[in-house]
Structures are given as C-alpha cells and as structure tokens.
C-alpha positions in Angstrom: 5.5 60.7 -52.9 5.5 58.0 -50.2 8.6 55.9 -49.9 8.4 52.2 -51.0 8.3 49.9 -47.9 10.6 47.4 -49.6 13.2 50.1 -50.3 13.0 51.2 -46.7 13.6 47.6 -45.5 16.6 47.2 -47.7 18.0 50.5 -46.6 17.6 49.6 -42.9 19.3 46.3 -43.4 22.1 47.9 -45.3 22.8 50.3 -42.5 23.7 47.4 -40.1 27.4 46.7 -40.1 28.1 43.6 -42.2 30.5 42.2 -39.6 27.6 41.4 -37.3 25.0 38.8 -37.3 21.2 38.6 -37.7 18.9 36.3 -35.6 15.5 35.7 -37.1 12.6 35.0 -34.7 9.9 33.1 -36.4 8.9 29.7 -34.9 6.9 28.8 -38.1 10.0 28.9 -40.3 11.8 25.6 -40.7 15.1 24.7 -42.3 13.4 22.4 -44.8 10.8 25.0 -45.9 11.5 26.8 -49.2 8.4 29.1 -49.0 9.2 32.7 -48.2 7.6 34.2 -45.1 8.1 37.7 -43.6 10.6 37.5 -40.7 11.8 39.9 -38.0 15.5 40.7 -38.0 17.2 41.6 -34.7 20.9 42.1 -33.8 22.8 39.2 -32.4 26.6 38.9 -32.1 26.6 35.1 -32.0 27.6 34.3 -35.6 29.9 36.6 -37.7 29.2 37.2 -41.4 32.3 37.4 -43.6 32.9 39.7 -46.6 32.5 43.4 -47.4 31.4 45.4 -50.3 30.4 43.3 -53.3 31.3 40.2 -51.4 29.1 41.0 -48.4 26.5 38.3 -47.7 23.0 39.0 -48.9 19.8 38.7 -46.9 19.2 35.3 -48.4 22.7 34.1 -47.3 22.0 35.4 -43.8 18.7 33.6 -43.7 20.2 30.3 -44.8 22.9 30.6 -42.2 20.4 31.3 -39.5 18.4 28.2 -40.5 21.5 26.1 -40.2 22.2 27.4 -36.7 18.6 26.8 -35.6 18.8 23.2 -36.9 22.0 22.6 -34.9 20.5 24.0 -31.7 17.3 22.0 -32.0 19.3 18.8 -32.6 21.5 19.5 -29.6 18.4 20.2 -27.4 16.8 16.9 -28.4 20.0 15.1 -27.7 20.3 16.6 -24.2 16.6 15.9 -23.5 17.1 12.2 -24.4 20.2 12.0 -22.3 18.4 13.5 -19.3 15.4 11.2 -19.8 17.6 8.2 -20.0 19.4 9.1 -16.7 16.1 9.6 -14.9 14.6 6.3 -16.0 17.7 4.3 -15.5 16.1 2.5 -12.6 13.1 1.4 -14.7 12.8 -2.1 -16.2 15.1 -2.2 -19.1 13.8 -4.0 -22.2 17.3 -5.2 -23.0 17.9 -6.9 -19.6 15.8 -10.0 -19.1 14.6 -10.5 -15.5 13.0 -13.4 -13.6 9.3 -13.0 -13.8 8.9 -14.3 -10.2 11.2 -11.9 -8.3 12.4 -9.3 -10.9 16.1 -10.1 -10.4 18.3 -9.9 -13.6 18.9 -13.3 -15.1 22.5 -14.7 -14.7 24.4 -17.9 -15.1 27.5 -17.4 -12.9 26.4 -17.5 -9.2 24.3 -20.6 -8.3 23.1 -19.2 -4.9 22.4 -15.7 -6.2 19.0 -14.5 -7.2 18.3 -14.7 -10.9 20.4 -17.9 -11.5 19.5 -20.0 -14.6 21.1 -23.1 -15.9 23.4 -22.1 -18.7 22.0 -24.6 -21.2 18.4 -23.5 -20.4 19.4 -19.9 -20.7 21.0 -20.3 -24.1 18.0 -22.3 -25.4 15.5 -19.7 -24.3 17.7 -16.9 -25.6 17.8 -18.6 -29.0 14.1 -18.7 -29.2 13.6 -15.3 -27.6 11.8 -16.7 -24.5 13.9 -15.3 -21.7 10.8 -13.5 -20.3 9.3 -17.0 -19.5 12.2 -18.0 -17.1 12.0 -18.2 -13.4 15.2 -18.4 -11.3 16.3 -21.1 -8.9 15.7 -19.0 -5.8 12.1 -18.4 -6.7 11.6 -22.2 -7.2 12.9 -22.8 -3.7 10.7 -20.0 -2.2 7.6 -21.5 -3.9 8.4 -24.8 -2.0 8.5 -23.1 1.4 12.3 -22.5 1.8 13.2 -19.3 3.7 15.9 -17.6 1.6 16.7 -14.0 2.3 18.7 -11.8 0.0 18.4 -8.3 1.4 21.0 -6.8 3.8 21.9 -3.3 5.1 19.7 -1.1 7.2 16.3 -2.8 7.2 17.7 -6.1 5.9 17.7 -9.5 7.4 20.3 -11.5 9.3 21.3 -15.0 8.3 22.1 -16.4 4.8 23.7 -14.5 2.0 23.0 -10.8 1.3 23.1 -10.0 -2.4 21.4 -6.6 -2.3 20.9 -3.9 0.3 17.7 -2.2 1.4 19.0 1.1 0.1 19.6 -0.3 -3.4 16.0 -1.6 -3.5 14.8 1.8 -2.4 16.8 3.5 -5.1 15.1 1.4 -7.8 11.9 3.4 -6.9 13.4 6.8 -6.9 12.4 7.6 -10.5 8.7 7.5 -9.6 8.7 11.0 -8.2 9.7 12.3 -11.7 7.2 10.2 -13.7 3.5 10.5 -14.1 2.1 7.3 -12.7 -0.7 6.0 -10.5 0.4 4.7 -7.1 -1.5 1.9 -5.3 -0.2 1.9 -1.7 -0.7 -1.2 0.4 -0.9 -1.3 4.2 -1.2 -4.4 6.4 -4.2 -4.0 8.8 -2.4 -6.2 11.4 0.6 -3.9 11.4 -1.1 -0.6 10.4 1.4 1.8 12.0 4.5 -0.2 11.2 3.7 -0.7 7.5 2.1 2.6 6.7 5.1 4.3 5.1 4.3 7.8 6.3 7.0 9.3 4.0 5.5 7.7 0.9 5.6 11.1 -0.9 9.4 10.9 -0.9 9.0 8.0 -3.4 5.7 8.9 -5.1 6.1 12.6 -5.4 2.9 14.4 -6.4 1.4 11.3 -8.1 -2.2 10.3 -7.0 -2.4 7.5 -4.5 -5.0 4.8 -3.9 -4.7 3.4 -0.4 -5.4 -0.4 0.0 -5.7 -2.1 3.4 -4.8 -5.8 3.1 -5.4 -8.9 5.1 -8.8 -7.8 6.6 -9.7 -11.5 6.6 -7.3 -12.0 9.6 -9.4 -9.7 11.9 -11.4 -11.5 14.6 -14.8 -12.9 13.9 -17.7 -10.5 14.3 -15.7 -7.4 13.4 -17.8 -4.6 12.1 -16.2 -3.2 8.9 -18.0 0.1 9.2 -16.1 0.8 12.4 -12.8 -0.5 10.8 -13.3 1.8 7.8 -13.9 4.8 9.9 -10.9 4.0 12.1 -8.7 3.6 9.0 -9.8 7.0 7.6 -9.2 8.7 10.9 -5.7 7.2 11.1 -4.9 8.2 7.5 -6.0 11.8 8.1 -3.8 12.0 11.2 -0.8 11.0 9.1 -1.7 13.9 6.7 -1.7 11.8 3.6 -4.0 12.8 0.8 -5.5 9.8 -1.1 -8.1 9.3 -3.8 -9.9 6.5 -1.9 -9.4 3.8 0.7 -10.2 0.1 0.2 -10.5 -2.8 2.6 -9.4 -6.0 0.9 -8.3 -9.6 1.3 -6.2 -11.2 -1.4 -7.1 -14.6 0.0 -10.9 -14.3 -0.2 -10.9 -11.7 -3.0 -13.0 -9.4 -0.9 -12.7 -5.8 -2.1 -10.4 -6.6 -5.0 -13.0 -5.7 -7.7 -13.5 -2.3 -6.1 -9.8 -1.6 -6.4 -9.8 -2.7 -10.0 -12.7 -0.4 -10.8 -10.9 2.6 -9.1 -7.7 1.9 -11.0 -9.4 1.7 -14.3 -11.1 5.0 -13.5 -8.0 6.9 -12.4 -5.1 5.5 -14.4 -5.9 7.4 -17.6 -3.3 5.6 -19.7 -0.6 5.9 -17.0 1.4 3.0 -15.5 0.3 1.6 -12.2 2.8 0.9 -9.5 2.0 -1.2 -6.4 4.0 0.1 -3.5 4.3 -0.9 0.2 6.6 -2.1 2.9 8.2 -5.5 2.8 5.9 -8.5 3.2 2.7 -6.4 3.1 1.2 -8.6 0.4 2.0 -6.8 -2.8 2.5 -9.9 -4.9 -0.5 -11.7 -3.5 -2.6 -8.6 -4.2 -1.4 -8.5 -7.8 -2.2 -12.2 -8.2 -5.7 -11.6 -6.8 -6.2 -8.7 -9.2 -5.1 -10.8 -12.2 -7.4 -13.6 -11.1 -10.4 -11.4 -11.0 -9.6 -9.4 -14.2 -8.9 -12.7 -16.1 -12.7 -13.5 -16.0 -13.4 -10.7 -18.5 -10.0 -9.5 -19.8 -8.0 -11.9 -22.1 -4.8 -9.7 -21.6 -5.0 -10.3 -17.8 -5.7 -14.0 -18.3 -2.5 -14.3 -20.4 -0.5 -12.4 -17.7 -1.6 -14.9 -15.0 0.7 -17.5 -16.6 3.8 -15.5 -15.5 2.7 -13.9 -12.3 5.0 -12.8 -9.4 6.0 -15.4 -6.8 4.4 -15.3 -3.3 6.4 -16.1 -0.2 6.4 -15.4 3.5 10.0 -14.1 3.2 10.3 -10.3 3.3 12.2 -9.2 0.3 11.0 -11.8 -2.1 10.7 -9.2 -5.0 14.1 -7.8 -5.8 13.3 -5.6 -8.8 10.3 -4.0 -10.6 8.3 -6.6 -12.5 6.4 -5.4 -15.5 3.0 -7.0 -16.1 0.8 -6.5 -19.2 -2.5 -6.4 -17.4 -4.5 -3.7 -19.1 -6.0 -3.4 -22.6 -6.4 0.4 -22.7 -2.7 1.4 -22.3 -0.5 1.5 -19.2 1.3 -1.3 -17.5 1.1 -2.8 -14.0 4.3 -3.0 -12.0 5.1 -5.1 -8.9 7.9 -3.4 -6.9 10.4 -4.4 -4.3 9.1 -3.9 -0.7 10.4 -0.9 1.3 12.4 -2.5 4.1 12.0 -0.6 7.4 14.6 -1.1 10.1 12.0 -0.4 12.9 10.0 -3.6 12.3 10.5 -6.9 14.2 11.3 -8.7 10.9 14.5 -6.6 10.7 15.9 -8.0 13.9 15.0 -11.7 13.9 16.9 -14.4 12.1 15.7 -15.6 8.7 14.7 -19.0 10.2 12.3 -17.3 12.6 10.5 -15.1 10.1 7.6 -17.5 9.5 6.6 -17.2 13.2 5.9 -13.4 12.7 3.3 -13.9 9.9 -0.2 -14.7 11.1 -1.6 -17.7 9.1 -5.1 -17.8 10.6 -7.7 -15.4 11.9 -6.5 -13.4 15.0 -7.8 -14.3 18.4 -7.4 -12.0 21.3 -5.7 -13.4 24.4 -6.7 -11.4 27.5 -4.6 -10.9 30.6 -6.4 -9.6 33.8 -6.3 -10.2 37.5 -8.3 -13.4 37.1 -5.6 -14.9 34.8 -2.9 -14.7 37.4 -5.0 -15.6 40.5 -3.7 -19.1 40.6 0.0 -18.0 40.3 -0.3 -15.5 43.2 -2.3 -17.9 45.4 0.3 -20.6 45.1 2.8 -18.0 46.4 0.6 -16.9 49.2 0.1 -13.4 47.8 -3.0 -11.2 47.6 -4.8 -10.5 44.4 -5.9 -7.0 45.3 -3.2 -5.4 43.1 -4.4 -7.0 39.9 -1.8 -6.9 37.2 0.5 -4.5 39.1 3.9 -5.9 39.6 3.6 -8.4 36.7 5.7 -8.7 33.6 4.1 -10.2 30.4 6.4 -11.7 27.8 5.2 -11.9 24.2 7.6 -14.6 22.9 11.2 -13.5 23.2 10.5 -10.2 21.4 8.5 -8.1 23.8 8.3 -7.7 27.6 5.7 -5.4 29.2 6.1 -4.4 32.9 2.8 -3.4 34.5 3.8 -0.6 36.9 0.5 1.0 37.8 -3.0 0.0 36.7 -6.5 -0.4 38.1 -7.2 -3.8 39.8 -9.7 -4.6 37.0 -7.5 -3.6 34.1 -7.4 -6.0 31.2 -4.8 -6.4 28.4 -5.7 -8.2 25.2 -3.0 -9.4 22.8 -3.6 -9.6 19.0 -0.8 -11.1 16.9 0.6 -14.4 15.6 -0.5 -17.5 17.4 2.9 -19.1 17.3 4.3 -16.6 19.9 3.7 -17.8 23.5 2.4 -15.2 26.1 3.8 -15.8 29.6 3.2 -13.8 32.8 5.7 -13.7 35.7 6.4 -11.4 38.6 8.5 -8.4 37.6 11.2 -9.1 40.2 11.8 -12.5 38.6 11.4 -11.3 35.0 15.1 -10.8 34.1 16.2 -14.1 35.5 13.3 -15.9 33.8 14.1 -14.3 30.4 17.7 -15.3 30.5 16.8 -18.9 31.2 13.8 -19.3 28.9 14.7 -17.3 25.9 15.1 -19.6 22.9 13.4 -22.4 24.9 9.9 -21.3 26.1 10.1 -17.8 24.8 10.5 -18.0 21.0 11.5 -16.5 18.7 14.5 -16.4 18.8 14.7 -20.2 18.4 17.3 -22.4 20.0 19.4 -22.4 16.8 19.5 -18.6 16.5 19.8 -17.7 20.2 23.5 -17.2 20.0 23.1 -14.2 17.7 20.3 -12.6 19.7 21.1 -9.3 21.4 18.2 -9.2 23.7 15.6 -6.5 24.6 17.8 -3.5 24.7 15.3 -0.6 24.7 12.9 0.2 27.6 10.1 2.7 26.7 8.1 4.0 29.7 4.4 4.7 28.8 2.0 6.9 30.7 -1.5 6.5 29.4 -4.4 8.8 30.5 -8.0 7.6 30.6 -11.2 9.5 31.2 -14.0 7.1 30.4 -14.9 3.4 30.3 -14.0 1.3 27.3 -10.6 0.6 25.7 -8.3 3.5 26.1 -5.6 2.7 23.5 -3.6 0.1 21.6 0.1 -0.5 22.3 1.2 -1.4 18.7 4.6 -3.2 18.3 6.0 -2.5 14.8 6.0 -5.7 12.7 4.2 -7.9 15.3 0.7 -6.9 16.4 -0.9 -4.8 19.2 -2.1 -4.9 22.8 -5.5 -3.4 23.6 -5.7 -1.8 27.1 -9.0 -1.7 28.9 -8.7 0.3 32.2 -11.9 -1.1 33.7 -11.9 -4.6 32.3 -13.3 -6.2 29.2 -16.5 -4.8 27.6 -18.7 -7.4 29.3 -17.7 -5.8 32.6 -18.7 -2.3 31.8 -21.4 -0.7 34.0 -22.9 2.7 34.5 -20.8 3.2 37.6 -17.7 3.2 35.4 -18.6 6.5 33.8 -16.5 9.5 34.6 -13.4 7.7 35.8 -10.1 9.3 35.3 -6.5 8.4 35.9 -3.2 7.2 34.4 -1.8 3.8 33.5 1.9 3.2 33.7 3.8 0.5 31.7 7.3 -0.2 30.6 7.8 -1.9 27.2 11.0 -3.7 26.5 11.8 -4.4 22.8 14.9 -5.0 20.6 16.9 -1.8 19.8 15.5 -0.6 16.4 11.9 -1.7 17.0 9.3 1.1 17.4 6.3 1.2 19.8 3.2 3.1 18.8 0.4 4.4 21.0 -2.8 4.8 18.9 -6.6 4.8 19.3 -8.0 1.2 19.9 -8.8 -0.7 16.8 -12.5 -1.8 17.0 -12.2 -5.6 16.4 -14.5 -8.4 17.5 -18.2 -8.3 18.3 -17.6 -5.9 21.1 -15.9 -3.4 18.9 -19.1 -1.8 17.6 -20.4 -1.4 21.1 -17.7 0.8 22.4 -16.4 2.5 19.2 -17.5 6.1 18.8 -17.8 8.0 15.6 -16.4 11.5 15.6 -18.8 14.4 14.8 -17.8 16.0 11.5 -18.3 19.4 10.0 -19.5 19.9 6.5 -16.1 20.9 5.3 -14.5 17.8 6.9 -17.1 15.6 5.2 -16.3 17.0 1.8 -12.5 16.6 2.2 -12.7 13.2 3.8 -11.5 10.3 1.5 -14.1 7.7 0.6 -13.6 4.2 2.0 -15.0 1.2 0.1 -15.5 -2.0 1.9 -17.8 -5.0 2.5 -20.1 -5.8 5.3 -21.7 -9.2 6.2 -25.2 -7.8 5.8 -24.4 -6.5 2.3 -23.2 -10.0 1.3 -26.4 -11.6 2.6 -28.5 -8.9 0.8 -26.7 -9.6 -2.5 -27.2 -13.3 -2.1 -30.9 -12.8 -1.5 -31.0 -10.5 -4.6 -29.4 -13.2 -6.7 -31.9 -15.7 -5.6 -34.9 -13.4 -6.3 -33.4 -12.7 -9.7 -33.4 -16.3 -10.7 -37.0 -16.8 -9.5 -38.3 -13.7 -11.2 -39.4 -14.2 -14.9 -38.4 -10.7 -15.8 -36.5 -7.7 -14.5 -39.6 -5.5 -14.6 -41.0 -7.3 -11.6 -37.7 -7.0 -9.7 -37.5 -3.3 -10.5 -41.1 -2.7 -9.3 -40.5 -4.0 -5.8 -37.7 -3.2 -3.3 -38.7 -6.0 -0.9 -36.5 -8.5 -2.7 -33.4 -6.8 -1.3 -33.7 -6.9 2.5 -33.1 -3.9 4.5 -30.8 -3.9 7.6 -32.2 -6.0 10.4 -31.4 -3.4 13.1 -33.1 -0.1 13.3 -31.1 2.9 12.0 -30.8 4.4 15.4 -29.2 1.3 17.0 -26.9 0.3 14.1 -23.5 1.7 13.1 -24.8 1.7 9.5 -27.0 4.7 10.4 -24.4 7.0 9.1 -25.0 5.7 5.6 -28.8 5.8 5.8 -29.2 9.1 4.0 -27.2 8.1 0.9 -28.8 7.5 -2.4 -26.6 6.1 -5.1 -27.2 5.6 -8.8 -26.0 2.3 -10.5 -23.1 4.2 -12.1 -21.9 5.3 -8.7 -21.8 1.7 -7.4 -18.5 1.1 -9.2 -17.1 -1.0 -6.3 -20.1 -3.1 -5.7 -18.6 -6.1 -7.4 -16.0 -6.2 -4.7 -18.7 -7.5 -2.3 -18.4 -11.1 -3.6 -15.7 -13.0 -5.4 -17.3 -13.5 -8.8 -16.4 -17.0 -10.1 -18.5 -17.0 -13.2 -19.9 -14.7 -15.8 -23.4 -15.6 -14.7 -22.8 -14.2 -11.2 -21.4 -11.0 -12.7 -24.5 -10.6 -15.0 -26.8 -11.2 -12.0 -25.0 -8.6 -10.0 -25.2 -6.1 -12.8 -28.9 -6.7 -13.3 -29.6 -6.3 -9.6 -27.7 -3.0 -9.5 -29.6 -1.6 -12.5 -33.0 -2.8 -11.4 -34.4 0.4 -10.0 -33.8 3.4 -7.8 -35.4 1.9 -4.7 -33.2 -1.1 -4.9 -30.1 1.1 -5.2 -31.2 3.0 -2.1 -31.5 -0.3 -0.2 -28.1 -1.4 -1.4 -26.6 2.0 -0.4 -27.8 1.4 3.2 -26.0 -1.9 3.2 -22.8 -0.8 1.5 -20.1 1.2 3.1 -19.4 3.2 0.0 -18.5 6.3 1.7 -17.0 7.3 5.1 -18.3 9.4 6.8 -22.1 9.6 6.9 
C-alpha cells in the first residue's frame, strides 16, 4: 500500500530538530491572509522555536511566527526606502518651504538685503490666507526695475555687492536630477555657443533625454541663412559628443521656434517633469515666459501659470533655486532652475556694475579690421602699409587684446559682440602703455568706478592657425563675450579665383583675464555672405541616420506661410486649396544654387510637421486654425512646405 503524502510530510517535518527555525518561501502568502496555501519549508537558523515534546510548536505556530517576521522585514524595507528617497530628493522644491516665485529663494523676514525678504506684516497676512506662493521678494522687485543686484559668489560668482550663496551650492541643487527620471531641456546662447554649451551636462542630467535649444537667434546679423546655422550647430554638437533628441533654433523675444519646442516636449515628456537647464544668463527664464505665453493661447493651465512667472533680468544668477510651474495638463511639472555659473566666462571676472555691457541688446553687426582700416594711422606716422595688420594690437574694450604677429597683407578680422565695447587698434610696441593709460577711460569695461579692483589681462595665449583655401578660416571665440572671424585673404567680396590653393599659417597672441577661455572653432556662417562660403560636409548613410534633427525657421518659409494664409482666406473651400499646390510658392532659387537643396528630397506628412507652428508667433486662434488647415490641405502642399522648412539636418 502506498504511503499517504500527508503522513510523509508530517514525518519529514517532525524529523527536523525543534530548536531550529523554518523559513517559508511563498510570495503570494500575506500576513493578513487566513486562507491556507501549500508552502515550501526550508531550514533557516534566524529565529529559534522554543519548547520540546508536547510543548513543541506546531506547524501552524511556525507559520504564524514566520508571517510576523516577514511583516517586520517588509515594514523595515519600506522605511529604509522612504529614507533613501528623502535623502536623494532633499534638493528638490519642498512643499513645506514657501519660495519667491520670481527667483526661487526661500521666503524670510530677517535680512532686508538678502534674497527672499518679505515684509513681516505681509508675510503673516499671506500665511494666514495660505497665499505664500503668490509673494515676490524685494530683490526681484529691484531687478525688475533694472537694478544690478548680484547674490552669487565663489568659483564662478560675481564680484561686488553681497554674496549670499555660492556657485557650488547652486550646482548642488541640481545634483538630484541624475537619479530622477525627467526630461532635460538644455539652453545654449548662440552668441556664446562654446562658452555656454555645458559640455559636461551629463554630470547633472545623468542618462535622462536631452532636447537642445539654441536661444537668441534674433541677435544674428541680417541676412543670415538659418539652414547654414542649423548645420553648423549640429556639427558642433556632434563634435562635443552629446546625444540629443533634437535641436531647435529659437528666439524668446520674437517667439520664433518656441512652438516647435513645446511640441517636442509634449511628445517626449511622457508624464515626467521637465527641467530647463543652462549656464547663467543664457535666457532660461525668458524662454519659460515665451513658452507660457504661447501655451496660454490654448491651455488654461499655462494661462494661469503666467500670472506668477519667473523674473527676467540681465544679472547672471537671477534665479537662486528651482521654481516649480504648473504648466501642463497631462501630468508633469515645469521647473526653472538656477544657472550653472562657469568661472571661464567674462561675466565671472567683471564687476557687477559692468555686467550690462556684456549682454547684446540689439542685432549684432560685424566690425571689420583690415589693412585699409589702419591706413590713415600709419600714414600719419610715415610708415608703409605693405605689412597690413602685422605689428598691430586690437583692443576689444578692456577685456581682450589681440596682437597680430604674422598674417597676410589682405587679412581681415571681423568682431561680433556687444556694441557697447569699443574696438581700438594701436601699434603693438605702444599697446602696453596705451592700455595702462586708457583702461577704464576709453577701454571699458572695467569702468572708472571699478578700475581699482581690475587685475588686468594676465593670460597670453599664442595661436597658430593654418589655412589651405579662401574664405574664413576660423573663429576666435572669447568665452562670455563674442567671437572674431578671421579671413586670411580678405572679406568675401574680395575673393577671386586666384585665391584658390593658398596655404600658410596665421599667428596671433590673445590677452585675456586669468580664468577666461579662448576657443578656436569653425567659422559661424552669419550675414548674407555666410551662405556663399559655407560648405556642407558630405555624409554617409549611417551618419545621416544617427544625426540629430534640427528644427528652425527660414525667411522663405515665413513668406510661404503668409501667402498660404492669404490664399486660404480667398478660397471658398479647402477642396480648392487641396487640389492646387501653386498657392504655396516654391523656393525662388533653383535647387542647385540654394542651400535648401539638401531638403528637396523630403516628403513630410502633416503629422510629421509637428514644429511647423514655430514658424510664426501665433497671436490668435484664427491664425492657428489657418495654419492647421494649410498643413492638412494635401500631399503636394506638404511637399512644398517641406522644401521650405528646415525640419531635418542633414539632407
């Protein structure tokens, strides 16, 4: 007769010494469950059972004891997990600490000059009515009226005034991002591309996806071809080995490209929080305000958030803490963050009073220096002009000095930067004496009031630049200021067929303050002449697939959309518009002669034109409806638009 399995199980359990313990492995068994389920018993010496003989614990007692032990372990694990999560997110915005909605500084009533100060009576009144989130501190009020009040010190901070927080402390407030699952929107200033790029952004962002946004494109010179700018930006991003989802050219002032960024954020955030990151004074708060302005046209949540938007100021370090903004309906929040203060930018060495002179307020204009510009100076001294710029020193305010050691007689140097900084050329042998006399007077910044604290141009960086063809050979970029384009054979109007095949070296010496960096980079194709000499790099199929897409606006695309709007209003129905593609004009230049030729083979469906609304600032619902109707009119119209839009770089 076969043995009973239950008797066998009881016998096997009874054979185990009663002084030892049993551990039951069954994840489906809970302490609160009274339903019996088969369990597996294994030996574990953690808990000792008491009693022998008749007083020995039964299997039911062992099971209940085990369930108690499991419940204790689970409770302890949950407690440890909460403690760990609390320590990792300690830098986040705390719901219990009320902050100024303008700068993110914690509200306080003790120090009048410190950020976050609120009048005690106002503070108590708002606290009583639970309206502390609607308060703005006294510092933000002064900043909004044009006062230059710095608050950041340390490595990368600013001299002058009181320093309430260090650049390292601001950077620590972003350290939690590498552990969280968020979407990063990284901002870079096109005027200071290399100085504001944050090449080590992964130290802050971790493995989170990044959308790269190029700001202040409205400051580029007139006639700039954005197809060339987009290709140049993509090439520069690839050289820095940064993987991004997409690249956008934007302007917070004119709202150009903002809708494209909003569309990309809505597509990629997937319920996650969105953090706006960038170096100090790159335009994060202005970008957020532009986003809210455009989103408010269709989203009531964003319209309500505009009432308490972050403060904008020309002072680097305006934002002193993360600012939480309820901007999305479908989950996830928008965060404005403190700028990453970099010690190698010009803003870190000048006095707080001189900071406004470093920020361009108007469209950039290139100021060229060549042999013809210094003819009058050399003739008055009885010298020959055969040497060109050789033996000359060019001062860019009191912040930069460039000694021209060896160049061609026809070499031209074009300066792009703030108009407030004077550019003066003197002979190199007189440069040192001239600087000591004129710094703070003619050569500003530093100004006369801040000259006493100025340490001078302490670093000299020799540059040897090779050239092998006509056209601009490179840009000499000064971190936090601007750049100088170097043309070995003169400006573009002076190019000729005889200039082909030239080779040689150009020698310069660049004098800058001690921490400021000098970058040598490919020339940025700005102005009307940029598209004439800029050359697109030939790409393989693999490079084209891995290359990030760049979304931007071109002037021809704007005119095409305007024409499409007009034709839509004249047409009695959309059927007539869909049946003809002549209502949307094609590019004026032939494909072979235009830089738009690399986009001529694209064919986009209306669903793929997600950033098309970034082409024009939409000021009404009617304009948005017209744009949508134009995009959905027909396949041929979409092909015509795709030839005008730089939706993808490369070809």
